[in-house]
C-alpha positions as CSV (number, residue, x, y, z in Angstrom):
1,M,40.8,32.0,-28.8
2,L,39.5,32.2,-25.3
3,N,41.6,34.2,-22.8
4,F,41.2,32.1,-19.6
5,R,42.8,34.9,-17.5
6,R,39.9,37.2,-18.1
7,L,37.2,34.6,-17.2
8,P,35.9,34.2,-13.6
9,C,37.5,31.3,-11.8
10,V,34.1,29.4,-11.7
11,L,33.6,29.7,-15.4
12,V,37.1,28.5,-16.0
13,S,36.5,25.4,-13.9
14,F,33.2,24.8,-15.7
15,L,34.8,25.1,-19.2
16,S,37.7,22.8,-18.1
17,L,35.2,20.2,-17.0
18,V,33.3,20.4,-20.3
19,M,36.5,20.2,-22.3
20,V,37.5,17.0,-20.4
21,A,34.1,15.4,-20.3
22,G,33.3,16.0,-23.9
23,P,35.8,13.6,-25.5
24,A,35.4,11.1,-22.7
25,R,31.7,10.9,-23.4
26,A,32.4,10.5,-27.2
27,D,34.8,7.8,-26.4
28,F,32.5,5.8,-24.1
29,P,33.5,3.3,-22.8
30,D,37.1,4.1,-22.1
31,R,37.4,1.9,-19.0
32,P,35.9,-1.2,-17.7
33,I,32.1,-1.6,-17.4
34,H,30.5,-3.4,-14.4
35,F,27.5,-5.5,-14.9
36,I,25.7,-6.1,-11.6
37,V,23.9,-9.4,-11.5
38,P,21.5,-9.5,-8.5
39,F,21.5,-13.3,-8.4
40,A,24.1,-16.0,-7.9
41,A,26.7,-17.3,-10.3
42,G,25.3,-19.9,-12.6
43,T,21.8,-18.6,-12.7
44,A,20.2,-17.7,-16.0
45,T,20.7,-13.9,-15.4
46,D,24.4,-14.6,-14.6
47,Q,24.9,-16.7,-17.8
48,L,23.2,-14.1,-19.9
49,A,25.3,-11.3,-18.3
50,R,28.5,-13.1,-18.9
51,A,27.6,-13.9,-22.6
52,L,26.7,-10.3,-23.3
53,G,29.6,-9.0,-21.4
54,Q,32.0,-11.1,-23.5
55,A,30.4,-9.8,-26.7
56,I,30.5,-6.1,-25.6
57,S,34.1,-6.5,-24.3
58,A,35.2,-7.8,-27.7
59,E,33.4,-4.9,-29.4
60,V,34.7,-2.0,-27.3
61,R,38.0,-3.5,-26.2
62,Q,37.3,-2.8,-22.6
63,Q,36.7,-5.4,-19.9
64,V,33.2,-6.1,-18.7
65,I,33.3,-7.2,-15.2
66,V,30.3,-9.3,-14.0
67,D,29.7,-8.6,-10.3
68,N,27.3,-11.1,-8.6
69,K,25.4,-9.6,-5.7
70,P,22.8,-12.2,-4.7
71,G,20.3,-12.1,-1.8
72,A,17.0,-10.7,-0.8
73,N,15.4,-11.7,-4.1
74,G,17.8,-9.6,-6.1
75,F,17.3,-6.4,-4.1
76,I,20.7,-6.2,-2.7
77,G,22.2,-6.1,-6.3
78,A,19.5,-3.8,-7.5
79,E,20.1,-1.4,-4.7
80,A,23.8,-1.3,-5.3
81,A,23.2,-0.5,-9.0
82,A,20.7,2.2,-8.1
83,R,23.3,3.9,-5.9
84,A,26.2,3.7,-8.4
85,A,27.4,6.7,-10.3
86,A,25.1,7.5,-13.3
87,D,28.0,7.5,-15.8
88,G,27.2,4.3,-17.7
89,Y,29.9,2.2,-16.2
90,T,27.5,0.3,-14.0
91,V,24.7,-1.6,-15.6
92,L,22.1,-3.8,-13.8
93,I,21.2,-7.0,-15.6
94,A,17.6,-7.1,-14.2
95,T,14.6,-9.3,-14.4
96,N,10.9,-9.1,-13.7
97,T,11.9,-10.2,-10.1
98,T,13.5,-6.8,-9.4
99,H,11.5,-4.5,-11.7
100,A,7.9,-5.9,-11.9
101,A,7.1,-8.4,-9.1
102,G,9.1,-7.2,-6.1
103,E,7.1,-4.0,-5.4
104,H,4.0,-6.3,-5.0
105,L,5.7,-8.9,-2.8
106,Y,7.4,-6.7,-0.3
107,R,6.2,-3.8,1.8
108,K,9.4,-1.8,1.5
109,L,12.0,-2.0,-1.2
110,P,15.5,-0.4,-0.8
111,F,15.0,1.2,-4.2
112,D,12.3,2.5,-6.5
113,P,12.1,0.3,-9.7
114,V,11.0,3.3,-11.8
115,R,12.5,6.4,-10.2
116,D,15.9,5.0,-9.4
117,F,16.7,3.5,-12.8
118,A,17.2,4.6,-16.5
119,P,15.9,1.8,-18.9
120,V,18.5,0.7,-21.5
121,T,16.9,-2.2,-23.3
122,G,15.1,-5.5,-22.9
123,L,17.3,-8.5,-23.3
124,G,15.2,-11.7,-23.4
125,K,12.0,-13.5,-22.5
126,G,11.5,-17.2,-21.5
127,G,9.3,-19.8,-19.8
128,Q,10.1,-22.1,-16.8
129,F,9.9,-25.8,-16.2
130,L,8.0,-27.5,-13.5
131,V,10.4,-30.2,-12.2
132,V,10.6,-33.0,-9.7
133,N,13.4,-35.3,-8.7
134,S,13.7,-38.1,-11.2
135,S,13.3,-40.6,-8.3
136,S,9.9,-39.2,-7.6
137,S,6.9,-41.4,-8.3
138,V,5.2,-38.5,-9.9
139,N,5.2,-38.6,-13.8
140,S,2.7,-35.9,-14.8
141,V,1.2,-32.6,-13.6
142,K,-2.1,-34.4,-13.0
143,E,-0.3,-37.0,-10.7
144,L,1.4,-34.1,-8.9
145,V,-1.9,-32.3,-8.3
146,A,-3.5,-35.5,-7.1
147,M,-0.7,-36.2,-4.7
148,A,-0.9,-32.6,-3.3
149,K,-4.6,-32.8,-2.8
150,S,-4.1,-36.0,-0.9
151,Q,-1.6,-34.4,1.4
152,P,-2.5,-30.7,1.8
153,G,0.4,-28.5,2.9
154,K,2.8,-31.4,2.9
155,L,4.5,-31.2,-0.4
156,S,7.1,-28.5,-0.6
157,F,8.2,-26.3,-3.5
158,G,11.3,-24.1,-3.6
159,S,12.0,-20.8,-5.3
160,G,15.1,-18.5,-5.5
161,S,13.5,-15.8,-7.6
162,S,10.2,-13.9,-7.7
163,S,9.5,-15.5,-11.2
164,S,9.9,-19.0,-9.6
165,R,8.0,-18.0,-6.5
166,V,5.0,-16.5,-8.3
167,A,4.9,-19.4,-10.8
168,G,4.6,-21.8,-7.9
169,E,2.0,-19.7,-6.0
170,L,0.0,-19.3,-9.2
171,F,0.2,-23.0,-9.9
172,Q,-1.2,-24.0,-6.5
173,Q,-4.0,-21.4,-6.7
174,M,-5.1,-22.5,-10.1
175,A,-4.7,-26.2,-9.4
176,G,-6.6,-25.9,-6.1
177,I,-3.8,-27.3,-4.0
178,Q,-1.8,-26.3,-0.9
179,L,1.9,-26.5,-1.0
180,L,4.6,-25.5,1.5
181,H,6.9,-22.7,0.1
182,V,10.6,-22.9,0.9
183,P,12.5,-19.7,-0.1
184,Y,16.2,-19.8,-1.4
185,K,18.7,-17.1,-2.3
186,S,18.7,-18.3,-6.0
187,N,17.2,-21.0,-8.1
188,T,20.5,-22.9,-8.2
189,F,20.3,-23.5,-4.4
190,A,16.8,-24.7,-4.7
191,V,17.7,-27.1,-7.4
192,T,20.5,-28.4,-5.2
193,D,18.0,-29.2,-2.5
194,L,15.5,-30.7,-5.0
195,L,18.3,-33.0,-6.2
196,G,18.9,-34.0,-2.6
197,G,15.3,-34.6,-1.8
198,Q,14.8,-31.8,0.7
199,I,12.0,-30.3,-1.4
200,Q,9.5,-32.1,-3.7
201,M,9.2,-29.7,-6.7
202,M,9.9,-26.3,-8.1
203,I,9.3,-24.2,-11.2
204,T,12.7,-23.0,-12.5
205,D,14.2,-21.1,-15.5
206,S,15.4,-23.2,-18.4
207,A,19.1,-22.2,-18.0
208,T,19.1,-23.5,-14.4
209,G,16.9,-26.5,-14.9
210,L,17.8,-27.9,-18.3
211,P,21.2,-29.4,-17.6
212,H,19.7,-31.5,-14.8
213,I,16.7,-32.5,-17.0
214,R,19.0,-33.6,-19.8
215,S,21.2,-35.5,-17.4
216,G,18.2,-37.3,-16.1
217,K,18.5,-36.1,-12.5
218,L,15.3,-34.0,-12.8
219,R,12.0,-34.8,-14.5
220,A,10.1,-32.1,-16.3
221,L,6.4,-32.3,-16.0
222,G,5.4,-29.1,-17.6
223,Y,6.4,-25.8,-19.2
224,S,5.0,-22.5,-17.8
225,A,4.5,-20.5,-21.0
226,R,1.5,-20.7,-23.4
227,T,3.5,-22.7,-26.0
228,R,6.0,-25.5,-25.5
229,S,9.7,-24.9,-25.2
230,P,11.6,-25.3,-28.5
231,L,14.3,-27.2,-26.6
232,L,12.0,-29.8,-25.0
233,S,9.0,-30.0,-27.3
234,S,8.0,-33.3,-25.8
235,V,7.1,-31.6,-22.5
236,P,3.6,-30.2,-22.4
237,T,2.7,-26.8,-21.2
238,I,1.2,-26.8,-17.8
239,D,-2.0,-25.5,-19.4
240,E,-2.0,-28.6,-21.7
241,A,-1.2,-30.9,-18.8
242,G,-4.4,-30.0,-17.0
243,V,-4.1,-26.6,-15.2
244,R,-6.1,-24.7,-17.8
245,G,-5.2,-21.1,-18.4
246,Y,-1.8,-21.3,-16.7
247,D,0.7,-19.0,-18.4
248,I,3.6,-17.1,-16.9
249,S,7.1,-16.2,-18.3
250,Y,10.1,-14.3,-17.1
251,W,12.1,-11.6,-18.7
252,F,15.6,-9.9,-18.6
253,A,16.5,-6.2,-19.2
254,A,19.4,-3.8,-18.7
255,Y,19.1,-0.7,-16.6
256,A,21.5,2.1,-15.7
257,P,21.2,4.3,-12.6
258,A,18.8,7.2,-12.9
259,R,20.1,10.4,-14.4
260,T,22.6,8.6,-16.7
261,P,23.0,10.9,-19.8
262,P,20.8,10.0,-22.8
263,A,23.8,9.8,-25.1
264,I,25.3,7.1,-22.8
265,L,22.0,5.2,-22.6
266,K,21.9,5.3,-26.5
267,R,25.4,4.0,-26.7
268,L,24.7,1.2,-24.2
269,N,21.5,0.3,-26.1
270,E,23.5,0.0,-29.4
271,L,26.1,-2.2,-27.7
272,F,23.5,-4.6,-26.3
273,A,21.6,-4.7,-29.7
274,A,24.8,-5.8,-31.3
275,A,25.9,-8.2,-28.6
276,V,22.9,-10.4,-28.8
277,K,24.0,-11.3,-32.4
278,N,27.4,-12.3,-31.2
279,P,28.0,-16.1,-31.2
280,A,28.7,-16.2,-27.4
281,A,25.3,-14.6,-26.7
282,A,23.5,-16.4,-29.5
283,S,24.5,-19.6,-27.9
284,F,22.9,-18.7,-24.6
285,Y,19.6,-17.8,-26.3
286,A,19.6,-21.0,-28.4
287,N,20.6,-23.3,-25.5
288,T,18.1,-21.9,-23.0
289,G,15.2,-21.3,-25.3
290,T,15.2,-17.6,-24.5
291,E,13.6,-15.2,-27.0
292,V,15.7,-12.2,-27.9
293,F,14.0,-9.1,-26.7
294,I,15.8,-5.8,-27.7
295,T,13.9,-2.6,-27.2
296,S,14.5,1.1,-27.1
297,P,14.7,2.7,-23.6
298,E,11.2,4.2,-24.1
299,E,9.8,0.8,-25.1
300,L,11.3,-0.9,-22.1
301,S,9.8,1.8,-19.9
302,R,6.3,1.1,-21.2
303,F,6.9,-2.6,-21.1
304,Q,8.0,-2.5,-17.5
305,L,5.0,-0.5,-16.4
306,S,2.6,-3.0,-18.1
307,E,4.4,-5.9,-16.5
308,A,4.4,-4.5,-13.1
309,K,0.6,-4.3,-13.4
310,K,0.3,-7.8,-14.7
311,W,2.5,-9.3,-12.0
312,G,0.7,-7.3,-9.4
313,D,-2.6,-8.7,-10.6
314,I,-1.3,-12.3,-10.6
315,I,0.1,-11.9,-7.0
316,R,-3.1,-10.4,-5.7
317,R,-5.2,-13.1,-7.3
318,A,-2.8,-15.8,-5.9
319,G,-3.4,-14.4,-2.5
320,I,0.2,-13.6,-1.8
321,E,0.6,-11.1,1.1
322,K,3.4,-8.6,1.1
323,E,6.2,-9.6,3.4
């Protein structure tokens, strides 16, 4: 047995910390976990976070608190997560907005999407719908393009995420039209103005747009991915509808603050991998047409780097200057 009286005080302190920290790490999580969502409540990222949080909470018998920190295209929430303690109890539910597109859209970010985060796992992939108000006279992508060409710079499109923004910019570049961009803090706010007639169109994620499409308040003209959405197979892809070669999707992923211990990252990865199979989470994937996308931390790291290059190329080709 160790004789603590014969050990230097510093070594005693170190051993005490190890003895305390060891079991706590093995029992992770032994207190509530915080999911930071860098977008507003009701967005697709928020819905996914709450579904996964419910599943993980049931598994570990600890509360999962979803903390919405919207604003600045997700950067406020991402910065808060990057500055949190690297103990596994803060997880950022991120998207390509914060971890692939942002660095190409803004001159200065309050965080480094690679250096300040430890990848945990991918979570999902999905396409977006090009929508107009149901009262609009426009019934197809071709009609929208024709109207925009007849009124250069007059028709407006809203966006509340980089996915939505880049999708809209790419659309006008590839269609050869000029639109007026109106930025919002989240896609839900942009949809509200689209319903109210303040903007003419937007390209939004399925989770945000589908309820309004199904209620008849919005009309879907096209889908942004290469293949049609399984939820609205009658809606053509934007490529099929006339803008040849158009293809852009969004993705979700989980990140912890940099320097989070590998053992904790492994445990979080296991929890998310199990959570996507839970009925609460499975319902989100099925109802939004989102593809399950679980990866190892290493796979997510490689995927993020390739996506950052892809989105950077799209942004440069679309002629978007950094703000």
